[in-house]
PDB file of N, CA, C and O in Angstrom:
ATOM      1  N   MET A   1      33.960  21.383  22.011  1.00  0.00           N
ATOM      2  CA  MET A   1      32.672  20.833  21.639  1.00  0.00           C
ATOM      3  C   MET A   1      31.587  21.896  21.817  1.00  0.00           C
ATOM      4  O   MET A   1      31.552  22.590  22.833  1.00  0.00           O
ATOM      5  N   ILE A   2      30.730  22.015  20.854  1.00  0.00           N
ATOM      6  CA  ILE A   2      29.636  22.992  20.910  1.00  0.00           C
ATOM      7  C   ILE A   2      28.492  22.402  21.715  1.00  0.00           C
ATOM      8  O   ILE A   2      28.056  21.276  21.478  1.00  0.00           O
ATOM      9  N   ARG A   3      28.018  23.187  22.672  1.00  0.00           N
ATOM     10  CA  ARG A   3      26.895  22.744  23.509  1.00  0.00           C
ATOM     11  C   ARG A   3      25.586  23.010  22.763  1.00  0.00           C
ATOM     12  O   ARG A   3      25.433  24.053  22.127  1.00  0.00           O
ATOM     13  N   PRO A   4      24.639  22.064  22.843  1.00  0.00           N
ATOM     14  CA  PRO A   4      23.365  22.245  22.135  1.00  0.00           C
ATOM     15  C   PRO A   4      22.526  23.364  22.754  1.00  0.00           C
ATOM     16  O   PRO A   4      22.498  23.538  23.973  1.00  0.00           O
ATOM     17  N   LEU A   5      21.851  24.111  21.897  1.00  0.00           N
ATOM     18  CA  LEU A   5      20.942  25.160  22.358  1.00  0.00           C
ATOM     19  C   LEU A   5      19.506  24.692  22.181  1.00  0.00           C
ATOM     20  O   LEU A   5      19.182  23.981  21.229  1.00  0.00           O
ATOM     21  N   LYS A   6      18.651  25.102  23.114  1.00  0.00           N
ATOM     22  CA  LYS A   6      17.218  24.808  23.035  1.00  0.00           C
ATOM     23  C   LYS A   6      16.454  26.113  23.094  1.00  0.00           C
ATOM     24  O   LYS A   6      16.915  27.093  23.679  1.00  0.00           O
ATOM     25  N   ILE A   7      15.283  26.118  22.484  1.00  0.00           N
ATOM     26  CA  ILE A   7      14.405  27.277  22.587  1.00  0.00           C
ATOM     27  C   ILE A   7      13.935  27.382  24.028  1.00  0.00           C
ATOM     28  O   ILE A   7      13.539  26.387  24.637  1.00  0.00           O
ATOM     29  N   CYS A   8      13.982  28.569  24.558  1.00  0.00           N
ATOM     30  CA  CYS A   8      13.591  28.797  25.951  1.00  0.00           C
ATOM     31  C   CYS A   8      12.089  28.528  26.113  1.00  0.00           C
ATOM     32  O   CYS A   8      11.273  29.182  25.464  1.00  0.00           O
ATOM     33  N   PRO A   9      11.721  27.570  26.975  1.00  0.00           N
ATOM     34  CA  PRO A   9      10.299  27.279  27.154  1.00  0.00           C
ATOM     35  C   PRO A   9       9.575  28.337  27.988  1.00  0.00           C
ATOM     36  O   PRO A   9       8.345  28.386  27.990  1.00  0.00           O
ATOM     37  N   ASN A  10      10.309  29.165  28.679  1.00  0.00           N
ATOM     38  CA  ASN A  10       9.689  30.198  29.500  1.00  0.00           C
ATOM     39  C   ASN A  10       9.103  31.317  28.635  1.00  0.00           C
ATOM     40  O   ASN A  10       8.034  31.845  28.939  1.00  0.00           O
ATOM     41  N   CYS A  11       9.806  31.677  27.556  1.00  0.00           N
ATOM     42  CA  CYS A  11       9.340  32.772  26.686  1.00  0.00           C
ATOM     43  C   CYS A  11       9.042  32.291  25.267  1.00  0.00           C
ATOM     44  O   CYS A  11       8.733  33.104  24.396  1.00  0.00           O
ATOM     45  N   ASP A  12       9.129  30.992  25.023  1.00  0.00           N
ATOM     46  CA  ASP A  12       8.909  30.396  23.699  1.00  0.00           C
ATOM     47  C   ASP A  12       9.828  30.984  22.632  1.00  0.00           C
ATOM     48  O   ASP A  12       9.441  31.106  21.470  1.00  0.00           O
ATOM     49  N   GLY A  13      11.042  31.345  23.030  1.00  0.00           N
ATOM     50  CA  GLY A  13      12.043  31.841  22.084  1.00  0.00           C
ATOM     51  C   GLY A  13      11.916  33.312  21.732  1.00  0.00           C
ATOM     52  O   GLY A  13      12.673  33.805  20.896  1.00  0.00           O
ATOM     53  N   ARG A  14      10.981  34.029  22.344  1.00  0.00           N
ATOM     54  CA  ARG A  14      10.784  35.450  22.014  1.00  0.00           C
ATOM     55  C   ARG A  14      11.753  36.350  22.764  1.00  0.00           C
ATOM     56  O   ARG A  14      12.080  37.437  22.287  1.00  0.00           O
ATOM     57  N   GLY A  15      12.217  35.915  23.930  1.00  0.00           N
ATOM     58  CA  GLY A  15      13.102  36.737  24.740  1.00  0.00           C
ATOM     59  C   GLY A  15      12.359  37.655  25.707  1.00  0.00           C
ATOM     60  O   GLY A  15      12.983  38.397  26.465  1.00  0.00           O
ATOM     61  N   PHE A  16      11.034  37.606  25.681  1.00  0.00           N
ATOM     62  CA  PHE A  16      10.240  38.437  26.597  1.00  0.00           C
ATOM     63  C   PHE A  16       8.941  37.721  26.931  1.00  0.00           C
ATOM     64  O   PHE A  16       8.553  36.768  26.256  1.00  0.00           O
ATOM     65  N   ASN A  17       8.288  38.180  27.958  1.00  0.00           N
ATOM     66  CA  ASN A  17       6.985  37.660  28.385  1.00  0.00           C
ATOM     67  C   ASN A  17       6.014  38.818  28.522  1.00  0.00           C
ATOM     68  O   ASN A  17       6.417  39.967  28.704  1.00  0.00           O
ATOM     69  N   LYS A  18       4.742  38.504  28.433  1.00  0.00           N
ATOM     70  CA  LYS A  18       3.694  39.516  28.611  1.00  0.00           C
ATOM     71  C   LYS A  18       2.840  39.126  29.799  1.00  0.00           C
ATOM     72  O   LYS A  18       2.626  37.945  30.072  1.00  0.00           O
ATOM     73  N   ALA A  19       2.361  40.129  30.493  1.00  0.00           N
ATOM     74  CA  ALA A  19       1.435  39.904  31.605  1.00  0.00           C
ATOM     75  C   ALA A  19       0.358  40.969  31.531  1.00  0.00           C
ATOM     76  O   ALA A  19       0.631  42.119  31.188  1.00  0.00           O
ATOM     77  N   THR A  20      -0.860  40.584  31.852  1.00  0.00           N
ATOM     78  CA  THR A  20      -1.968  41.525  31.901  1.00  0.00           C
ATOM     79  C   THR A  20      -2.277  41.806  33.363  1.00  0.00           C
ATOM     80  O   THR A  20      -2.505  40.886  34.149  1.00  0.00           O
ATOM     81  N   MET A  21      -2.283  43.065  33.713  1.00  0.00           N
ATOM     82  CA  MET A  21      -2.531  43.453  35.085  1.00  0.00           C
ATOM     83  C   MET A  21      -3.981  43.922  35.234  1.00  0.00           C
ATOM     84  O   MET A  21      -4.747  43.897  34.271  1.00  0.00           O
ATOM     85  N   GLU A  22      -4.344  44.339  36.417  1.00  0.00           N
ATOM     86  CA  GLU A  22      -5.711  44.767  36.693  1.00  0.00           C
ATOM     87  C   GLU A  22      -6.154  45.919  35.799  1.00  0.00           C
ATOM     88  O   GLU A  22      -7.340  46.054  35.498  1.00  0.00           O
ATOM     89  N   CYS A  23      -5.223  46.732  35.385  1.00  0.00           N
ATOM     90  CA  CYS A  23      -5.573  47.872  34.529  1.00  0.00           C
ATOM     91  C   CYS A  23      -5.768  47.441  33.077  1.00  0.00           C
ATOM     92  O   CYS A  23      -6.042  48.272  32.211  1.00  0.00           O
ATOM     93  N   GLU A  24      -5.627  46.143  32.812  1.00  0.00           N
ATOM     94  CA  GLU A  24      -5.833  45.540  31.505  1.00  0.00           C
ATOM     95  C   GLU A  24      -4.809  45.979  30.471  1.00  0.00           C
ATOM     96  O   GLU A  24      -5.026  45.781  29.275  1.00  0.00           O
ATOM     97  N   ASP A  25      -3.714  46.563  30.893  1.00  0.00           N
ATOM     98  CA  ASP A  25      -2.625  46.885  29.985  1.00  0.00           C
ATOM     99  C   ASP A  25      -1.653  45.718  29.951  1.00  0.00           C
ATOM    100  O   ASP A  25      -1.386  45.104  30.984  1.00  0.00           O
ATOM    101  N   ASN A  26      -1.123  45.406  28.777  1.00  0.00           N
ATOM    102  CA  ASN A  26      -0.108  44.370  28.673  1.00  0.00           C
ATOM    103  C   ASN A  26       1.226  44.943  29.104  1.00  0.00           C
ATOM    104  O   ASN A  26       1.641  46.001  28.632  1.00  0.00           O
ATOM    105  N   ILE A  27       1.885  44.250  29.991  1.00  0.00           N
ATOM    106  CA  ILE A  27       3.211  44.646  30.436  1.00  0.00           C
ATOM    107  C   ILE A  27       4.195  43.644  29.857  1.00  0.00           C
ATOM    108  O   ILE A  27       4.026  42.435  30.016  1.00  0.00           O
ATOM    109  N   ILE A  28       5.210  44.142  29.194  1.00  0.00           N
ATOM    110  CA  ILE A  28       6.227  43.293  28.589  1.00  0.00           C
ATOM    111  C   ILE A  28       7.476  43.358  29.459  1.00  0.00           C
ATOM    112  O   ILE A  28       7.925  44.443  29.828  1.00  0.00           O
ATOM    113  N   PHE A  29       8.036  42.196  29.784  1.00  0.00           N
ATOM    114  CA  PHE A  29       9.251  42.167  30.576  1.00  0.00           C
ATOM    115  C   PHE A  29      10.207  41.123  30.025  1.00  0.00           C
ATOM    116  O   PHE A  29       9.784  40.144  29.410  1.00  0.00           O
ATOM    117  N   LYS A  30      11.496  41.336  30.249  1.00  0.00           N
ATOM    118  CA  LYS A  30      12.536  40.457  29.734  1.00  0.00           C
ATOM    119  C   LYS A  30      12.455  39.081  30.383  1.00  0.00           C
ATOM    120  O   LYS A  30      12.093  38.948  31.553  1.00  0.00           O
ATOM    121  N   CYS A  31      12.796  38.070  29.605  1.00  0.00           N
ATOM    122  CA  CYS A  31      12.847  36.713  30.141  1.00  0.00           C
ATOM    123  C   CYS A  31      14.144  36.557  30.942  1.00  0.00           C
ATOM    124  O   CYS A  31      15.236  36.762  30.414  1.00  0.00           O
ATOM    125  N   LYS A  32      14.013  36.196  32.208  1.00  0.00           N
ATOM    126  CA  LYS A  32      15.185  36.052  33.069  1.00  0.00           C
ATOM    127  C   LYS A  32      15.846  34.681  32.917  1.00  0.00           C
ATOM    128  O   LYS A  32      16.998  34.509  33.314  1.00  0.00           O
ATOM    129  N   ILE A  33      15.148  33.725  32.359  1.00  0.00           N
ATOM    130  CA  ILE A  33      15.720  32.390  32.193  1.00  0.00           C
ATOM    131  C   ILE A  33      16.772  32.389  31.084  1.00  0.00           C
ATOM    132  O   ILE A  33      17.847  31.814  31.252  1.00  0.00           O
ATOM    133  N   CYS A  34      16.471  33.024  29.962  1.00  0.00           N
ATOM    134  CA  CYS A  34      17.407  33.032  28.823  1.00  0.00           C
ATOM    135  C   CYS A  34      18.109  34.376  28.646  1.00  0.00           C
ATOM    136  O   CYS A  34      18.820  34.565  27.659  1.00  0.00           O
ATOM    137  N   ASP A  35      17.929  35.301  29.564  1.00  0.00           N
ATOM    138  CA  ASP A  35      18.508  36.654  29.465  1.00  0.00           C
ATOM    139  C   ASP A  35      18.102  37.343  28.166  1.00  0.00           C
ATOM    140  O   ASP A  35      18.904  38.048  27.552  1.00  0.00           O
ATOM    141  N   SER A  36      16.860  37.136  27.754  1.00  0.00           N
ATOM    142  CA  SER A  36      16.261  37.748  26.561  1.00  0.00           C
ATOM    143  C   SER A  36      16.924  37.318  25.255  1.00  0.00           C
ATOM    144  O   SER A  36      16.837  38.030  24.255  1.00  0.00           O
ATOM    145  N   LYS A  37      17.582  36.166  25.254  1.00  0.00           N
ATOM    146  CA  LYS A  37      18.218  35.652  24.036  1.00  0.00           C
ATOM    147  C   LYS A  37      17.300  34.712  23.266  1.00  0.00           C
ATOM    148  O   LYS A  37      17.479  34.523  22.063  1.00  0.00           O
ATOM    149  N   GLY A  38      16.325  34.123  23.941  1.00  0.00           N
ATOM    150  CA  GLY A  38      15.395  33.214  23.281  1.00  0.00           C
ATOM    151  C   GLY A  38      15.858  31.769  23.273  1.00  0.00           C
ATOM    152  O   GLY A  38      15.067  30.868  22.993  1.00  0.00           O
ATOM    153  N   LYS A  39      17.136  31.532  23.576  1.00  0.00           N
ATOM    154  CA  LYS A  39      17.670  30.174  23.604  1.00  0.00           C
ATOM    155  C   LYS A  39      18.466  29.969  24.874  1.00  0.00           C
ATOM    156  O   LYS A  39      19.029  30.909  25.436  1.00  0.00           O
ATOM    157  N   ILE A  40      18.504  28.718  25.317  1.00  0.00           N
ATOM    158  CA  ILE A  40      19.258  28.374  26.518  1.00  0.00           C
ATOM    159  C   ILE A  40      20.176  27.197  26.216  1.00  0.00           C
ATOM    160  O   ILE A  40      19.974  26.470  25.243  1.00  0.00           O
ATOM    161  N   ASP A  41      21.169  27.023  27.047  1.00  0.00           N
ATOM    162  CA  ASP A  41      22.082  25.892  26.951  1.00  0.00           C
ATOM    163  C   ASP A  41      21.300  24.617  27.240  1.00  0.00           C
ATOM    164  O   ASP A  41      20.712  24.483  28.313  1.00  0.00           O
ATOM    165  N   GLY A  42      21.284  23.697  26.315  1.00  0.00           N
ATOM    166  CA  GLY A  42      20.517  22.466  26.457  1.00  0.00           C
ATOM    167  C   GLY A  42      21.009  21.542  27.552  1.00  0.00           C
ATOM    168  O   GLY A  42      20.300  20.614  27.942  1.00  0.00           O
ATOM    169  N   GLU A  43      22.227  21.782  28.063  1.00  0.00           N
ATOM    170  CA  GLU A  43      22.783  20.930  29.108  1.00  0.00           C
ATOM    171  C   GLU A  43      22.834  21.607  30.476  1.00  0.00           C
ATOM    172  O   GLU A  43      23.219  20.977  31.461  1.00  0.00           O
ATOM    173  N   LYS A  44      22.448  22.885  30.549  1.00  0.00           N
ATOM    174  CA  LYS A  44      22.445  23.597  31.824  1.00  0.00           C
ATOM    175  C   LYS A  44      21.301  23.084  32.688  1.00  0.00           C
ATOM    176  O   LYS A  44      20.218  22.785  32.186  1.00  0.00           O
ATOM    177  N   TYR A  45      21.551  22.985  33.987  1.00  0.00           N
ATOM    178  CA  TYR A  45      20.534  22.512  34.917  1.00  0.00           C
ATOM    179  C   TYR A  45      19.710  23.674  35.454  1.00  0.00           C
ATOM    180  O   TYR A  45      20.238  24.741  35.767  1.00  0.00           O
ATOM    181  N   PHE A  46      18.397  23.442  35.556  1.00  0.00           N
ATOM    182  CA  PHE A  46      17.455  24.417  36.092  1.00  0.00           C
ATOM    183  C   PHE A  46      16.589  23.735  37.138  1.00  0.00           C
ATOM    184  O   PHE A  46      16.277  22.551  37.014  1.00  0.00           O
ATOM    185  N   PHE A  47      16.202  24.476  38.165  1.00  0.00           N
ATOM    186  CA  PHE A  47      15.207  23.993  39.115  1.00  0.00           C
ATOM    187  C   PHE A  47      13.842  24.220  38.470  1.00  0.00           C
ATOM    188  O   PHE A  47      13.517  25.337  38.069  1.00  0.00           O
ATOM    189  N   GLN A  48      13.042  23.146  38.373  1.00  0.00           N
ATOM    190  CA  GLN A  48      11.757  23.215  37.691  1.00  0.00           C
ATOM    191  C   GLN A  48      10.692  22.521  38.528  1.00  0.00           C
ATOM    192  O   GLN A  48      10.996  21.638  39.331  1.00  0.00           O
ATOM    193  N   THR A  49       9.449  22.925  38.336  1.00  0.00           N
ATOM    194  CA  THR A  49       8.315  22.248  38.960  1.00  0.00           C
ATOM    195  C   THR A  49       7.262  21.993  37.896  1.00  0.00           C
ATOM    196  O   THR A  49       7.138  22.746  36.930  1.00  0.00           O
ATOM    197  N   TYR A  50       6.507  20.919  38.088  1.00  0.00           N
ATOM    198  CA  TYR A  50       5.393  20.618  37.184  1.00  0.00           C
ATOM    199  C   TYR A  50       4.353  19.808  37.947  1.00  0.00           C
ATOM    200  O   TYR A  50       4.633  19.276  39.022  1.00  0.00           O
ATOM    201  N   THR A  51       3.157  19.719  37.386  1.00  0.00           N
ATOM    202  CA  THR A  51       2.045  19.012  38.018  1.00  0.00           C
ATOM    203  C   THR A  51       1.915  17.612  37.422  1.00  0.00           C
ATOM    204  O   THR A  51       1.838  17.444  36.206  1.00  0.00           O
ATOM    205  N   GLU A  52       1.891  16.622  38.297  1.00  0.00           N
ATOM    206  CA  GLU A  52       1.694  15.226  37.882  1.00  0.00           C
ATOM    207  C   GLU A  52       0.235  15.013  37.486  1.00  0.00           C
ATOM    208  O   GLU A  52      -0.626  15.795  37.891  1.00  0.00           O
ATOM    209  N   PRO A  53      -0.068  13.963  36.696  1.00  0.00           N
ATOM    210  CA  PRO A  53      -1.458  13.696  36.298  1.00  0.00           C
ATOM    211  C   PRO A  53      -2.420  13.532  37.480  1.00  0.00           C
ATOM    212  O   PRO A  53      -3.599  13.864  37.357  1.00  0.00           O
ATOM    213  N   HIS A  54      -1.940  13.028  38.619  1.00  0.00           N
ATOM    214  CA  HIS A  54      -2.824  12.850  39.775  1.00  0.00           C
ATOM    215  C   HIS A  54      -2.902  14.104  40.639  1.00  0.00           C
ATOM    216  O   HIS A  54      -3.561  14.092  41.679  1.00  0.00           O
ATOM    217  N   GLY A  55      -2.229  15.205  40.221  1.00  0.00           N
ATOM    218  CA  GLY A  55      -2.406  16.487  40.884  1.00  0.00           C
ATOM    219  C   GLY A  55      -1.281  16.960  41.781  1.00  0.00           C
ATOM    220  O   GLY A  55      -1.285  18.119  42.196  1.00  0.00           O
ATOM    221  N   SER A  56      -0.320  16.112  42.097  1.00  0.00           N
ATOM    222  CA  SER A  56       0.754  16.555  42.993  1.00  0.00           C
ATOM    223  C   SER A  56       1.820  17.327  42.207  1.00  0.00           C
ATOM    224  O   SER A  56       1.972  17.146  40.998  1.00  0.00           O
ATOM    225  N   THR A  57       2.541  18.175  42.907  1.00  0.00           N
ATOM    226  CA  THR A  57       3.603  18.969  42.302  1.00  0.00           C
ATOM    227  C   THR A  57       4.925  18.228  42.445  1.00  0.00           C
ATOM    228  O   THR A  57       5.250  17.733  43.524  1.00  0.00           O
ATOM    229  N   THR A  58       5.684  18.153  41.361  1.00  0.00           N
ATOM    230  CA  THR A  58       6.977  17.485  41.358  1.00  0.00           C
ATOM    231  C   THR A  58       8.068  18.518  41.153  1.00  0.00           C
ATOM    232  O   THR A  58       7.928  19.428  40.336  1.00  0.00           O
ATOM    233  N   PHE A  59       9.152  18.376  41.897  1.00  0.00           N
ATOM    234  CA  PHE A  59      10.320  19.252  41.789  1.00  0.00           C
ATOM    235  C   PHE A  59      11.409  18.507  41.031  1.00  0.00           C
ATOM    236  O   PHE A  59      11.637  17.321  41.270  1.00  0.00           O
ATOM    237  N   TYR A  60      12.075  19.196  40.126  1.00  0.00           N
ATOM    238  CA  TYR A  60      13.081  18.564  39.273  1.00  0.00           C
ATOM    239  C   TYR A  60      14.242  19.526  39.080  1.00  0.00           C
ATOM    240  O   TYR A  60      14.032  20.719  38.857  1.00  0.00           O
ATOM    241  N   ASN A  61      15.461  19.019  39.164  1.00  0.00           N
ATOM    242  CA  ASN A  61      16.654  19.804  38.877  1.00  0.00           C
ATOM    243  C   ASN A  61      17.425  19.074  37.792  1.00  0.00           C
ATOM    244  O   ASN A  61      17.968  17.995  38.026  1.00  0.00           O
ATOM    245  N   GLY A  62      17.471  19.660  36.613  1.00  0.00           N
ATOM    246  CA  GLY A  62      18.161  19.032  35.497  1.00  0.00           C
ATOM    247  C   GLY A  62      17.979  19.847  34.242  1.00  0.00           C
ATOM    248  O   GLY A  62      17.478  20.970  34.294  1.00  0.00           O
ATOM    249  N   PRO A  63      18.389  19.281  33.089  1.00  0.00           N
ATOM    250  CA  PRO A  63      18.187  19.998  31.824  1.00  0.00           C
ATOM    251  C   PRO A  63      16.710  20.336  31.635  1.00  0.00           C
ATOM    252  O   PRO A  63      15.834  19.639  32.148  1.00  0.00           O
ATOM    253  N   VAL A  64      16.447  21.392  30.908  1.00  0.00           N
ATOM    254  CA  VAL A  64      15.087  21.897  30.762  1.00  0.00           C
ATOM    255  C   VAL A  64      14.166  20.839  30.143  1.00  0.00           C
ATOM    256  O   VAL A  64      14.527  20.158  29.184  1.00  0.00           O
ATOM    257  N   LEU A  65      12.970  20.725  30.721  1.00  0.00           N
ATOM    258  CA  LEU A  65      11.970  19.771  30.249  1.00  0.00           C
ATOM    259  C   LEU A  65      11.118  20.404  29.147  1.00  0.00           C
ATOM    260  O   LEU A  65      11.090  21.625  28.995  1.00  0.00           O
ATOM    261  N   ASP A  66      10.435  19.570  28.394  1.00  0.00           N
ATOM    262  CA  ASP A  66       9.546  20.037  27.328  1.00  0.00           C
ATOM    263  C   ASP A  66       8.206  20.427  27.946  1.00  0.00           C
ATOM    264  O   ASP A  66       7.530  19.589  28.543  1.00  0.00           O
ATOM    265  N   LYS A  67       7.817  21.701  27.803  1.00  0.00           N
ATOM    266  CA  LYS A  67       6.585  22.141  28.459  1.00  0.00           C
ATOM    267  C   LYS A  67       5.328  21.563  27.815  1.00  0.00           C
ATOM    268  O   LYS A  67       4.246  21.664  28.394  1.00  0.00           O
ATOM    269  N   LYS A  68       5.443  20.962  26.636  1.00  0.00           N
ATOM    270  CA  LYS A  68       4.296  20.301  26.021  1.00  0.00           C
ATOM    271  C   LYS A  68       3.989  18.977  26.724  1.00  0.00           C
ATOM    272  O   LYS A  68       2.856  18.498  26.697  1.00  0.00           O
ATOM    273  N   LEU A  69       5.005  18.397  27.348  1.00  0.00           N
ATOM    274  CA  LEU A  69       4.840  17.099  27.997  1.00  0.00           C
ATOM    275  C   LEU A  69       4.593  17.187  29.500  1.00  0.00           C
ATOM    276  O   LEU A  69       4.147  16.218  30.113  1.00  0.00           O
ATOM    277  N   PHE A  70       4.883  18.350  30.098  1.00  0.00           N
ATOM    278  CA  PHE A  70       4.759  18.496  31.547  1.00  0.00           C
ATOM    279  C   PHE A  70       3.809  19.639  31.865  1.00  0.00           C
ATOM    280  O   PHE A  70       4.087  20.798  31.560  1.00  0.00           O
ATOM    281  N   LYS A  71       2.687  19.297  32.480  1.00  0.00           N
ATOM    282  CA  LYS A  71       1.639  20.265  32.785  1.00  0.00           C
ATOM    283  C   LYS A  71       2.141  21.305  33.787  1.00  0.00           C
ATOM    284  O   LYS A  71       2.792  20.961  34.774  1.00  0.00           O
ATOM    285  N   ASP A  72       1.838  22.554  33.532  1.00  0.00           N
ATOM    286  CA  ASP A  72       2.181  23.675  34.421  1.00  0.00           C
ATOM    287  C   ASP A  72       3.680  23.754  34.715  1.00  0.00           C
ATOM    288  O   ASP A  72       4.074  24.068  35.839  1.00  0.00           O
ATOM    289  N   LEU A  73       4.513  23.472  33.718  1.00  0.00           N
ATOM    290  CA  LEU A  73       5.966  23.537  33.918  1.00  0.00           C
ATOM    291  C   LEU A  73       6.391  24.958  34.241  1.00  0.00           C
ATOM    292  O   LEU A  73       6.053  25.899  33.524  1.00  0.00           O
ATOM    293  N   LYS A  74       7.131  25.101  35.325  1.00  0.00           N
ATOM    294  CA  LYS A  74       7.671  26.385  35.743  1.00  0.00           C
ATOM    295  C   LYS A  74       9.170  26.220  35.917  1.00  0.00           C
ATOM    296  O   LYS A  74       9.630  25.266  36.543  1.00  0.00           O
ATOM    297  N   ILE A  75       9.924  27.150  35.361  1.00  0.00           N
ATOM    298  CA  ILE A  75      11.375  27.138  35.503  1.00  0.00           C
ATOM    299  C   ILE A  75      11.742  28.269  36.458  1.00  0.00           C
ATOM    300  O   ILE A  75      11.378  29.425  36.241  1.00  0.00           O
ATOM    301  N   ASN A  76      12.460  27.922  37.504  1.00  0.00           N
ATOM    302  CA  ASN A  76      12.870  28.917  38.488  1.00  0.00           C
ATOM    303  C   ASN A  76      14.141  29.614  38.051  1.00  0.00           C
ATOM    304  O   ASN A  76      15.003  29.008  37.414  1.00  0.00           O
ATOM    305  N   GLU A  77      14.257  30.871  38.386  1.00  0.00           N
ATOM    306  CA  GLU A  77      15.391  31.672  37.942  1.00  0.00           C
ATOM    307  C   GLU A  77      16.704  31.244  38.563  1.00  0.00           C
ATOM    308  O   GLU A  77      17.738  31.315  37.898  1.00  0.00           O
ATOM    309  N   ASP A  78      16.706  30.811  39.786  1.00  0.00           N
ATOM    310  CA  ASP A  78      17.965  30.485  40.475  1.00  0.00           C
ATOM    311  C   ASP A  78      18.289  29.030  40.390  1.00  0.00           C
ATOM    312  O   ASP A  78      19.312  28.594  40.917  1.00  0.00           O
TER     313      ASP A  78
END
């Protein structure tokens, strides 16, 4: 059976992320969640955190959540 693939919400399917540092240069680094592939296994479990509407942080371990529906969604590497 083929496992479903999802676009990586950490890098939005690009395979890399950008960060701006104090020197105002963009630094590009590989996405560690999808190993720079842009897609992840839709059934693999990830440790994730997000902010509830009332402000508290929720911890979740399961298939990747939709970052459009969960405020400040963060996917942990391990």
